[in-house]
N, C-alpha and C positions, 0 to 999 in steps of 0.2 A: 512517684514518676521520676523525682528525682535522681534514683541511683537505676532508676532504665536510660533515664538522658544521659548521666555520665558512660555509663556502658556504651552507647552509642555510638558519642564523641571518641572512646576510646578506638573503637574500629574501625572512624575515620584517622584518627592520630598513627594507627598503625597502619593504615594504607596511606596514608602519605609518607609518612621516614620509606615504608617500603620503595614509593613510586620515586624519594629521591636517590636513592639508592643506585635502583638500577636507571635513573637517567647520568648518575656520574659515572655508575661504568658502562653504559650503552647512551651515549645519545642522540640514539636516531638515525645513524648513518645510514646513507642507501645500502649500505655493503649489509646492512644486516637484512639479507632475504633468503629464503629455501634454495634458492636458483644461483649458482654463483653467477653474477652477475657475465662474465666471462663465457661460460655457459649455453647463455641465454642467442635467440637468435637477434639482430641486428638488423634497423634502415637507419638510414641517414636522412638527413632532414635538408631539402634544398633553398637556396637562397628565393626568398619572397621578391620578387620584385615591380617596377610602377607597369612591365608590359604585360600581367597576371591581365587575363581576362575572366569575372567572376560570371559563367553563363551558364555553368551545366554543361559545356561543353570541352572536357580539356582535352582539349587538338590541336591548341594553337600554339605556337612560338615557343611561352613558357614552356610547357606541356612537355615536349619534344627535347628542350635543351636540358628536362630536369635527367641526372642520369644515376640518382640517387632510386628506386624502387624494392616494390615487391610486387616481383615479377607471377607468382603462384602461393597460390594456396591448399591446403590439402585436407583433405575430406576424412569428416569426422562420424558424419553418416549420409548414406549408411554403411559405406566400407569403411571404416574405421582404418587410416596410414594411405586409401586408394585416392587416385585422381579424378579430379569435378571433370563433369560434363563437357565444361567450356570455363577458359582460363578469367582473370580476376586479376588486374593490376592495378596498383594501388601507389601512390607519389604523394608527400607531405610536406607543404610550402607553407617556409614560416620568416616574420618580421620580428621587431621587435615588441611589435602591437598587437597582432593578430596570426595565429594557425590556421591553415588548409590544409585539407586530408581531399582529392579529388584521387575519382578510379570510374577506369571502367569496366562494368559488368559485363563481361560476352554470355553470350546466349545462342544457342544453335534454331530455338524458334521464338524466337523475339514475341513472333503473333501469340503467344501460350505464355506469357510474362501473369503474374496475379499481382493484381493493385488494384485494391476496391477505395482504399481511407482515402482522406484527405482533410481531415479534421486532425490540427494538432494532437500530441500527443496518445494517439490512437495504439490497440495494440497490437503491435505489426507482427506477431508471432504463426500469424498464418497466412502473411505475403511476403511475397519476396522483398528481400531489405538487403541493406548493408549495415553494420554494427561494426562503431570504433569503441575501445577501452581506454582510457588515460590513466593511469597512475602515477601522479602530479607529485609525490613525496616520496616515489620508491617506496613505500614500506610495505608493498604486500598486502595491503590491507584494507586499502579504501581508494577511489578511483568514481570518474564520472563518466558515464554512458552516452555513448549519441549512436543513433540512428536514423536511417532514413529510406522510403520505402520509394519503385520507377515513378510517382505521383509527386514526389517533393515534401509528406509529409514527415516532418519530424517527431520525432522524441527523443526523450531527455530524461536519466535517472542517475537515482549516485549507486556505489557498490553496494552491497550490504553487507552488514556484519553478524558474524557466528552462522552462515551458512544462511540467512534469511534469505527474500525475495527481494529483489531490489525495489529501491524506494523511488517509485515512478511519481511520485508527488511532487518531487524536484524539479524547479524550472530555470532556467539562465537565460540570457541573450547570447544566440546565433543565430545563423541562417543556412540557408539550401537551395542549391540549385539543382534542377536535373533536367535530362533529352532523352530520345532513344532516337536510334535507326537500325538500322538492316543488321546491327553486329552486336545489339542490345542495349543495354543502358549505359547512362551515365549519371554519376554525381559528381558537387561538389561542395562541400561542409566549409565555412568559414566562423569561427568561432573567436569573438575578443578574450585577449590576456584578462582584460578586467571582469569577465567572465568568471572565471578558474581562480580557485587558493591551490601557489604551488609553493614548497621547498625554496627560497631562494637561490641561488648560484651553482644550483642544478645545473649541467650541461648532456642530461639526459633523463625521461621520462623511461617508465613502464608505460608498454602499448600492446596493443594486439585486435586484428582484423577477423570479422566473421561475415560469411555472406550466406541467406537462408535464399534458396530456390524451392518454393514449395509444391510445385504442380511433381514434382519426384522425390519434397520432402526431403533435400539434399542438405547439407550444412558440414561449410568448407570453413576452414583458422589457418591464422597465420603462425599463430604460437599456443603453445598445451593441448598437441592430440592425441586425447583420449577422452572416451566417453564418461570418465570419471569424473571430471573435470567440465566447472561452467565456466562460458567466454568472462563473465566476470570474476574467480578468480585470478587476482592483477600480482600474484604467488607464481603462475605458468605465464604471465607474459612475456613479451618479445622484448627487447627496448631499442627507443625514440633517440638516437644520438646527434650530438653538436649543434646542439639549440642554442639558439643566438641570449642575448642577454636580455632579459624582459622587462619591459617598463610597462607597468600600470598606471601612470601618471598620477596624478591626486589622489585616483581611488575611490575617486566620490559619486552616486549615485544618488538621485533627487525624483524621488518621482510624486507628483500632487498629482492629484481623481477627484473632482469635480463631480457629485453624487444629485439628482432632481428624479422623486420621485411623488407617486400617486398611488394614494391606500384606500381600499374601501374597507373597512375591519367587519360587517355586517350588513343583512340584507337591509335595504332603506335608508344607509348610514349615506351622508352628504361622503364625498372626495376629498379626503386629506393632502395637501400639497406640501412640500418641504425640500427644502434643498441645501445639500450641505460641502465641505469640503474637509477632505482629509488629504495627511502626506507621508510618505514613508522616505528615510534615507536610511542608505547604505553608507558605510562609508569602509575601505581598508584601511587599517591600519597598521598591518604589515601582507606582505604576498601569501600568507598561510593564518590570516587574522583580521575575521571581518566583523565589526560591528554593526545593528541596525535599531531603527527608530520608529515606531510610527506612532502618528498624533488623530486623536477621532477616525478611529479605522472603521471600514465599512467593508464588509461581505456582498455587498449588492450580486456579486457577478456567478456567486458561488452555487453549482447545484445541488438539488431536493434529496434528500436522503431516499430510499430505495424503499420501499415499506414492504414487510416482513410477516409471517403467517408465523406463528409465535405458539406451539402446544404444552408450552414447557412452564414452570414456576420461577425461574430465571431470565432476568434482562434480555433486551435484545441489545446485540451492538452495533451501532452504526460508527464506521469510519472519519475521521478528521477529513475535512475537504476547505477549510481556511485558509487561504494563501500565506498570513504571516506566520502561522502553524506550522504548514507544511515544510516551509524549508528550513534546511535545518534539522529536521527532525528526526534524520537517522543519529544525531548526537545523542539523544537521549535514550535509544534504546539498551535496555537494560537486563543482563539475569539470562540466560541460556535458557531455554526450552519453558519462556514467559509469550503466553499469547493474551488474544483476547481471553477463550475459552478458562481464562485462568488466574492468568494475572498480569496486571498492563501496571506497576508502579506509578508511572505518570503515564495521563490520558489529557492531550489539552483540550477537550472538549468541556471538562472538566472548569475549565474558563471561559466565560464570554456567554456561557450557556447554561440553564436554570431549570428543573423544571421536576415533577414529580416519577418519571422513568423514561428511559432512552426514545423515546415516540413521541411525547408529547413534550418539549421545550421551545423556551422563548431565549432569544438573543438580550443579553443585558449588555451596554453600551460600553464599548473599552475608550477609555478616556487616553489611555498616554500605553506605550509598552516600547521593550527594549531588549534585546537580545544582542550577544555575545557568541562565536566558536570562531575554532580554529586549531591550527596543533604548531606545538612547540617541542621541541627537544624528544620527539615521541609519545608526546603528552596530547591526547584531543580534553578539547573541553568546551561546553556549550551553558552558559547562566540565562534567564530567563526571570523578566521582571514584567509581570501588568496589573495596570489598575484600571477597573470600571468603574462605574457611576455609578447612583446610588436612586433606586426607580419606586418610587410611591407606590404604583399603581400599575403591576405587570400583570399582565393575560399568559396563563402558564396553564395550559392545557384545559380542560373541561371545568377544574372548581374556580372557585372566587380568583382575583386577582391578588395578588400578594407583593407586598412590599422587600424589596432586593436592597440591602446594605451596601456602600461603596465600599470596598475591597481592596485589598493590595496582594497579590499572589505571585510566587516566585518558584523557579526551579534550577538548578546544577549541578552537569553529571561533567566528571573528571576519568579519564581511562587514562592507561601510560601502554605504551606497546612491549610487552616481553618475549625475552625468546624470540623465536624468528615469525614468529603470526599469529601467537597469545595476546592478551589483554590483560590489567586488571583494574577493577576503578571502583567509585565511587556514588552514591548520588543521593540527592536532599529536595523536599521542597517544605515548602509555607505557604500557609495561608490558606483559604476557604471562601468558594464563592459564597454561602452563606456568612458566611462574617464572623463565625463558631470559634472561641478563645483557645490560644493554645495550639495550635494547629502544625502541625510538621509530620515529616518524616525523612529519612536516612537509609541507607542502605549500603554495603560490599558486594562485590561481585568478581570471579575472577573463570577465566575463560580459556583450557589452552586450547589451541586448535592446529592442525600440519593438514601439509597437502601431501605430505612426503612419512606415510604410516609405517612403520617398524621396517625404515630402511626402502620401506616401496614408493609407487607410484598412488595411495590407495589418502582418502581423505577420511581424517577419525580428529571430534571433539570431544572435551568432557569440560560442563563448568559448573560453578557452584555460586551461589550464591546467598545472602541473609539481610534483613530489613527489620526495622522498627517503626513504629510511628506512636505518637497521642495526639488526642484533639479532649476540652472542656465536656465530660460528662462518658468519655469510654471505658470503662472495665473491662476486664483479666487479661487475660494473654494476647499482649499488642506486638507478636512478632512473627517473620514468617521469613520461610527459608526452602532451600530445593536446591536440588542437581539433576546434570543431564549429561550421561553419554550417548554420542552418535557416531554412527558410522556410515554415511552420507553416500554410496558411492556404486555404479551405473547397474551391478550387478544385484548387489546386495542394498538393500540400506534396510539398516536395524537401529531404535532408538531406545532409550528409557530415560523417562523425566520422575523425581519425584517433587512434590510439590508442598509445603504443610503451610493453614494461615491459619492462625490462634483466631480464637472468640472474639477478641476485642478489636482483632488484625483490621482497620477501613482508612486508609489513607483517601481522603478529602480530595488531593488530585487527581487520583487512579482509578484503574476501573476493575471489576473483580465482581463475578457473575453471586460467589456466595465466600462464608466465610468460616472459620472452625470446623475445616478438613484436613487430611491427608488425599493427596491424591496421588494416584501409582496410572503412569499413561506409559506402553507399549506400543510399539508399530515395530514389522518386520515386513519385509517387501523382496518378492524374488520377481529377477525382472530377466529372465534372458531372452537374447535375440535369434528366436531361430531362424534357422537356414530355408524356411518355405520363401516361394517365389510371391506367395501372397501376405503373407505376417510380416511386420518392420516389430514386436516387440511385446512379450506378454509380461501382464501384473499378476502376482496372486500375491493376498494380503491379509496375514491376522493382524488385528490391532485389539488392545481392550484401553477403556479407561474404568480404573475402581476408585470412587470417592467415601473414604472412610473415615469414621468419628477419628478427632486425632489420639485420641489414650485407650481405644480399644479397638478391635477387630471386628467390630461391626461395622457393617455398607453403610451407605447410606445413599448409592447412586451407583448405577455399573453400565458400562454401553461394552459390548462385542464385536467385532465386524469379522467375518469371514467373507472373502473374495476371491472363489475358486478360479474364476474364469474375470478376466478385463484385457479385455485385445485389442491391442492398434493395431492395424491395416497398414497396409503398404498405400494405400489408396486414402489415408490419412481417415480413414473412419473409426470405430471405435464403439465396443458393445461390454457391457461386462453386467454380472450375478453375482449382490451377495447375499449373504446371509446375519442377523444384530440378534443376538438374544439383549435384551435388556430388565432394566430395573430400578428403583423407586420406592423409597419411601419417607413421603411429606410427614412432618409431624406435626400438622396443622393444617385446615381444611383449606387447598387453591382453586382461583379461578382459571381452566383447564382452557376456554374461549366465554366471551360473553354471558354472562345467567345462566353456566354450568360449572358447578363446583365439586370437587372431588373431594370424598373425604381421606381422612390422617387415615395411614395406614401402610401395608408393604404389597407389594405390586411385582413382580417380574412376565415377562412377556417376552413372543419374538419376534422380530419382523424381517417382512423378505422385499430384495430389490431388485429390479432390473430398467437398465438404460442402453438407451442407443444413443450417438452421436454421429453426423456426421462431419467430413471433413468443411473448414468452414472455407476453403479455398474457391468452392464451387459461388457458383453467382447463386445459388438458393439453399440455403443450408436448415438444417434444423438439428435439436435433442426433445428427445423424449424419452420419463423417467416413470416407471410406475411401483407404488411399494402399496405392500398389503399386509393384512394379519393384523395379529391383536396392538395393544394399545392402553396400557395400565389398566382397569377393568372391561375394557368393550373393546370393540374391533376401531379397525381404521382402516381406510384406504386412498392414497395419495396419487395425484397426476402432475407432475411438473412437466410443462414444454414449451418449447421455443423455438421460433422460426424465424429466419431474416433471409432477406431478400436484397442482393445487391448489385440491380441491372446496370449501372454504370456507377465510376468514383464520382457521381457527381450526388447518386442519390440512392439511401440505405433504408429500410423501414423493418424496422425486427417487432415480432408480437410475442407478448410473455406472459405465460399464464399459469400457476397454481390452484389444483384442490383439494381441500383435506376433509371428507366427507368419513364418518363413523356415529359410532353409539356408546354413551357409558354409563355406568351405573355412576349417579351424580349425588348430591344432597336435594333434598326440594324446596322448592322458591321460596323464602321469607323462615329460613329452615333454623337461624340466631331467631327470631322473634318469636317463633313458635315454638323453638325450642326440641325440634324435630331432626332424627340422628339416621332413620331408615333410608336409604339410597332407591331412587326410584331410574329408571331406564331413561334414559334422556340422549335424543338427536341431533346432531350440528351438521351444518358444511357451510364451512369457512371457502374463500371464492381470491384470489387476489391477480389481477390483471393488470398487464401494462403494454404501452402502445410507444414506440420513439419511432422519428426519424427525421434523419439528421440528412442537410439539402450542402451537399459543401461544393461550391463557385473555384474557390481555390484553399489552398493553403493557408492562404490568410483571410480568408471571408467562409463563415460556414455557420448556419442557421439549425438549428437542434428545436424538437420539442418530443417531453416526455408524460405523457396524459399514468393515471394511476388510479386503479376501484379498485375498493379494499369492503368487504362486504361488512367486516366485523363494524367499522363504522360507517357503514351505508356514506361515502363521501368516494367525489371524483375531486383529483386534483390536475392544475395540469401546470408544465414546467415549459415555456418556450422563451429560447437565448438568440440571441443573436452576438452575435462575437464578430471584430473586422479588426482586423492586425492593421492598419493603413500605414503602420510604420513598426521595424523592427525595434521600436523602442515605445509603440502607442499602438490602444487599444481600448476599441468601443465595443460596449456593450451593452446591449436592450434586451431587459428583461421580463416577462408578463405569468404572474403568477396568478390563478384563479382556480376558486375552488368550488363545488355545489356539491348537495346534501341533498342524499334519498327520499321524500316529499313520501313514498310510501304510495302513490295510487293503483291501486294496483285495476286490472282491464281498460289502463291507461296509456300506447305507446308514442304520446304527444312528448317530447324532452321539456316544453316548457311545463306541463300537467305535472312529472315525476320527480323533472329535476328542478332545484330551486337554489337559485345565489346564495352562497355563503363568504366569500370574502375574495380580496383581490388586491394586488399588489404590482405597481408597473415604473421599474427603478428605470432607470438611466444610466450607463458610468463611462465617464472616457479619461484615461490614466495615460500620462505621457514620462518617459521615464531619460532625463539628462546625466550624459557621464562626462565627469571630471578628470 
């Protein structure tokens, strides 16, 4: 064990030495860019004066007096380099404390503008919207994304790393106002400088603007006019110049919260009432470094997990939704090609949650937590430390109550910008929610990334990483390593990933479906854009994932996908057909569904899938997928559907459903006690239904209700949530969670005869931030 630790720290020291050398040779100046700054499109900031009216109508004297603007965007889709149907004018204003982006989005048919959402952080990809990007460090690797639709809905996120999706869970304080008239729609976005981190003394930032007109699927952009590039690639952004000297003041934000809740934990129980205070403090240590502190943390406003039907022998994955862990979570991203299907070295749901699996977890109270993140000299760093309390009797799943010891856990991530768009770094974690002794993990990674592959305008990525971990009781190979090669472009998107996980590799603060495996994952998509009047793009895919034993070529499981048809029409509708040969070799019996255990053995089968999806721009949209074929040693048919109705921006209703019906040759009941091994034919019918309602009075006042029924657990749960943003700095949450169980009274259709109360909780939370 000591030898392994010395090896890990040797890796870490080598990385730190390389970072130091890189920082001396290239301290992260703004000139470190794949495109010379002199070649970028540029727009100057206009002075923000006291006569500017922030009302969503940029047609006052201040708008007219502003001389510098973006007068027109260039079409990216459907005609790359073409002229949009209607122009978009953008002007930027700033003073020492805030920055405002104002735009006039003209439209030849304003009565056909597509805008349904009013809830904050809604997915605006299927609506008209304006999106802006800031690269506040001018490093071509990081940035902020802000988007607004014509109804005034705000969406924000962080620029992804290594070609990943936007980090949409990030939130900050900002405002937006919109209006419409016969010429189109207007938007004004106001962002306090205190809400951003930035490199001090910069007089220019990376900046880009993109607009989407949903009815024609038109996308236009200011800079980076190429289908191979995404708007979030700040290496292709223009410049926002003549910035004033920003002053973020003291940089202190204090957000106290008060929570009161009523709770019934079982039928017939008396309601428990409790109230508590929590505190979140954020301090800007410098313009590019932020420290955060949370005390007696409460997550009353967190949405419930969406249930899943899982017919595999591996745990289901549920994403992090707690606000404290989401803020700055992009800092801890590690290793090209890693995800929830292979490995997440640091997974924050391992802190403050405990249970036998991902579906049955109980909350462990957090006493105090601290976090620091920022950038300095081309280095990006984040550190997190959390202390959880001791619980003598905690309800975890359906089993008996358990004792959870109090413990302290932490994570550290550091990366250094190298070359023009690449990075290298290290990650380390310590601690264990179950307080198992000597628990730690450490690793290093290097990712080469460029948007100018081979001197052209193509994207390319290559990354390699390695990790070791340890904990009392772990034996065997405690290491993991992997690499990824990725060519993510519009016509061809090809990637290859290899990951090796040792039989003793099991990071306490990570997520990993399985270890002791060598993974080979390949995906190739050919995506032409034919010049048919009714066809926007065609996607042809071939991919496979093979899981081998690390030291030989014997496969443990595999899955291929052959998709000859996947068509996106000009209307926004989509249709696909695929064939999927699969295989699995479980080494011991496992439960595919409740009370249906498959014997160990070698299984090969083929599945077929057909899917159709209508465009979300319509008030009534839907999605339907049918899958059929074999599954292990039997048959399986699946129907997955969604129906969404948006009669107005005020109301949205969505039905979702999934049914998995099949039969397999499974082990008899009580096979372990009776010593039976001859399989018998068993049928199963798994169903999962969801009903979601959203009532959006305004972008600051929303009510949502999400009800789920899972036939496997025979439970029906409902999560109702009211959020009122009564001030840009203050929120009120009222949440009601209630669960019923199926009493199986057949022949009775009365609700009270069949469905019996299981538990309920009513938290009310108010929070308000004060900035200094």
